[in-house]
Backbone as CSV, one residue per row, in Angstrom:
resi,resn,N_x,N_y,N_z,CA_x,CA_y,CA_z,C_x,C_y,C_z
1,MET,109.600,138.264,77.500,108.699,137.214,77.394,109.181,136.413,76.036
2,ALA,108.857,135.091,76.318,108.973,134.248,75.315,107.871,134.441,74.222
3,GLU,107.981,133.842,72.872,107.007,134.187,72.162,106.554,132.717,71.739
4,PRO,105.119,132.646,71.551,104.810,131.265,71.245,105.153,130.877,70.070
5,LEU,105.259,129.109,69.955,105.743,128.378,68.873,104.656,128.366,67.498
6,SER,105.204,128.062,66.368,104.131,127.632,65.724,103.606,126.403,65.984
7,VAL,102.551,126.153,65.236,102.134,124.681,65.474,103.076,123.382,64.805
8,GLU,103.505,124.051,63.532,104.661,123.210,62.874,105.582,122.796,63.635
9,ARG,106.218,123.838,64.292,107.380,123.793,65.337,107.277,122.836,66.516
10,VAL,106.136,123.083,66.925,105.594,122.225,68.064,105.501,120.719,67.716
11,ARG,104.682,120.423,66.776,104.554,119.107,66.186,106.216,118.418,65.692
12,ASP,107.095,119.444,65.351,108.659,118.835,64.859,108.998,118.372,66.513
13,ALA,109.030,119.317,67.225,109.596,118.911,68.560,109.018,117.974,69.218
14,LEU,107.617,117.755,69.004,107.222,116.334,69.982,107.312,115.168,69.070
15,GLN,108.282,115.097,67.993,108.695,113.962,67.187,109.834,113.262,68.292
16,ALA,110.288,114.211,68.954,111.427,113.774,70.255,110.884,113.550,71.518
17,LEU,109.351,113.699,71.716,108.651,113.458,72.773,107.492,112.770,72.446
18,PRO,107.735,111.482,71.945,106.516,111.069,71.714,105.336,110.724,72.588
19,GLU,105.340,110.723,73.773,104.442,110.503,74.711,103.450,111.648,75.026
20,TRP,104.106,112.861,74.557,103.227,114.255,74.672,102.551,114.481,73.523
21,GLU,101.248,115.071,73.657,100.284,115.004,72.574,100.275,116.971,72.618
22,LEU,99.833,117.578,71.328,99.427,118.779,71.397,97.909,118.811,71.422
23,ALA,97.521,119.567,72.620,96.081,120.087,72.882,95.708,121.275,72.689
24,HIS,95.388,121.870,71.618,94.948,123.614,71.335,96.390,124.160,71.741
25,ASP,96.350,124.964,72.659,97.520,125.464,73.183,98.265,125.135,74.498
26,ARG,98.491,123.935,74.200,99.367,123.023,75.259,99.439,121.985,74.841
27,ILE,100.672,121.295,75.602,101.049,119.977,75.316,100.716,119.102,76.543
28,ARG,100.374,117.741,76.497,99.873,117.069,77.525,100.458,115.519,77.405
29,ARG,100.672,115.174,78.542,100.847,113.901,78.814,100.305,112.984,80.160
30,SER,100.171,112.001,79.973,99.485,111.227,80.932,100.680,110.164,81.462
31,TYR,100.877,109.962,82.987,101.586,109.027,83.310,100.781,108.184,84.250
32,ARG,101.099,106.841,84.142,100.495,105.796,85.275,101.582,105.025,86.141
33,PHE,101.154,105.232,87.277,102.005,104.486,88.209,101.508,103.237,89.120
34,VAL,102.038,102.631,89.747,101.615,101.300,90.435,100.669,101.825,91.525
35,ASP,100.459,102.829,92.047,99.742,103.361,93.096,99.404,104.777,93.115
36,PHE,98.930,105.352,94.172,98.721,106.926,94.417,99.946,107.321,94.940
37,SER,100.567,106.680,95.819,101.805,107.077,96.598,102.999,107.372,95.658
38,GLN,103.117,106.451,94.481,104.196,106.800,93.458,103.774,107.909,92.616
39,ALA,102.403,107.983,92.227,101.875,109.085,91.561,102.014,110.434,92.066
40,PHE,101.666,110.297,93.561,101.973,111.791,94.328,103.450,112.211,94.404
41,ALA,104.155,111.100,94.472,105.783,111.364,94.906,106.003,111.997,93.370
42,PHE,105.791,111.122,92.176,106.241,112.196,90.810,105.650,113.306,90.701
43,MET,104.611,113.585,91.314,104.355,115.109,91.281,104.738,115.874,92.233
44,THR,105.109,115.644,93.142,106.209,116.514,94.052,107.387,116.280,93.372
45,ARG,107.901,115.727,92.576,109.549,115.761,91.842,108.824,116.511,90.681
46,VAL,108.091,116.653,89.892,107.734,117.536,89.218,107.597,119.229,89.437
47,ALA,106.792,119.391,90.612,106.720,120.494,91.301,108.059,120.948,91.580
48,LEU,109.077,120.135,92.420,110.570,120.667,92.632,111.189,121.188,91.526
49,LEU,110.886,120.446,90.362,111.716,120.814,89.090,110.992,122.158,88.236
50,ALA,109.786,122.062,88.411,109.001,123.202,87.806,109.594,124.500,88.849
51,GLU,109.606,124.519,90.050,109.837,125.357,90.730,111.349,126.055,90.406
52,LYS,112.193,125.091,90.237,113.596,125.585,89.901,113.637,126.531,88.450
53,GLN,112.861,125.847,87.670,112.679,126.534,86.069,111.965,127.779,86.361
54,GLY,111.114,127.983,87.144,110.270,129.218,87.294,108.929,128.842,86.023
55,HIS,108.610,127.862,86.256,107.459,127.447,84.974,106.599,126.223,85.601
56,HIS,105.585,126.456,85.524,104.488,125.826,86.543,103.398,125.068,85.782
57,PRO,103.574,123.472,85.636,102.689,122.901,84.840,101.351,122.666,85.680
58,GLU,100.434,122.358,84.734,99.236,122.236,85.247,99.137,120.585,85.843
59,LEU,98.742,120.189,86.623,98.934,118.702,87.338,97.543,118.272,87.644
60,ARG,97.024,116.923,87.095,96.023,116.460,87.716,96.187,114.987,88.103
61,ASN,95.558,114.629,88.891,95.923,113.184,89.699,94.639,112.347,90.102
62,VAL,94.688,111.345,89.619,93.547,110.454,90.205,94.065,109.171,90.198
63,TYR,94.199,108.648,91.465,94.961,107.601,92.007,96.131,107.314,91.531
64,SER,96.221,106.276,90.243,97.732,106.288,90.128,97.982,106.860,88.794
65,ARG,97.497,107.980,88.169,97.286,108.366,87.020,97.648,110.169,87.357
66,VAL,98.572,110.632,86.445,99.277,111.681,86.458,98.871,112.492,85.190
67,VAL,98.185,113.591,84.820,98.114,114.062,83.751,98.881,115.479,83.942
68,VAL,99.763,115.825,83.042,100.680,117.067,83.052,100.355,117.830,81.790
69,GLU,100.115,119.183,82.037,99.842,120.028,80.708,100.656,121.299,81.054
70,LEU,101.318,121.449,79.633,102.070,122.763,79.711,101.865,123.518,78.602
71,THR,101.798,124.838,79.220,101.540,125.958,78.343,102.443,127.458,78.916
72,SER,102.455,128.274,78.333,103.098,129.418,78.636,102.053,130.603,78.611
73,HIS,101.318,130.760,79.733,99.948,131.600,79.778,100.497,132.959,79.251
74,ASP,101.518,133.450,79.863,102.109,134.866,79.822,102.410,135.160,77.798
75,ALA,102.669,134.099,77.567,102.955,134.179,76.207,101.871,133.729,74.859
76,GLY,100.647,133.100,75.731,99.552,132.901,75.078,99.722,131.640,74.348
77,GLY,100.386,130.705,74.564,100.775,129.389,74.009,101.969,128.803,74.160
78,ILE,102.323,127.911,73.623,103.558,126.735,74.078,104.766,127.273,73.494
79,THR,105.872,127.558,74.395,106.965,128.202,74.098,107.939,127.153,74.260
80,GLU,109.286,127.545,73.728,110.416,126.744,74.127,110.635,126.088,75.788
81,ARG,110.155,126.956,76.536,109.946,126.773,77.960,109.115,125.520,78.108
82,ASP,108.313,125.239,77.571,107.116,124.305,77.831,107.827,122.919,77.229
83,LEU,108.680,122.879,76.374,109.450,122.071,75.667,110.500,121.366,76.512
84,GLU,111.064,122.228,76.965,112.277,122.006,77.493,112.019,121.400,78.939
85,LEU,110.742,122.146,79.595,110.039,121.492,80.922,109.793,120.149,80.710
86,ALA,109.144,119.766,79.623,108.548,118.303,78.994,109.612,117.324,78.905
87,ARG,110.776,117.777,78.469,111.786,116.931,78.560,112.663,116.677,79.899
88,ALA,112.601,117.752,80.851,113.182,117.527,82.055,112.448,116.734,82.807
89,ILE,110.727,116.784,82.437,109.919,115.877,83.193,109.988,114.597,83.036
90,ASP,110.171,114.099,81.525,110.514,112.786,81.030,111.759,112.321,81.724
91,ALA,112.794,113.052,81.655,114.158,112.458,82.397,114.017,112.048,83.980
92,LEU,112.756,112.610,84.677,112.458,112.237,85.865,112.252,110.361,86.113
93,GLY,111.723,110.180,84.744,111.705,108.600,84.839,110.358,108.357,85.023
């Protein structure tokens, strides 16, 4: 099992992920799209990516907005796996 990262380590890592924010025991980012179809397509791409990594984000969708939250429940906080998945999600465009 992965160990949770210190708050300092997470803050340092988020400097390279400027759209993500620290929110207690998770990192969060909001994405906006033109419409619901594009937002839902993005969620599908995130789901497929997450499944390949065996790490599953919390996704919320309201019309053209998608909120992604990452935490490692089994570790009790943010781990390197969360940061890796955040980078991969950002690479989806």
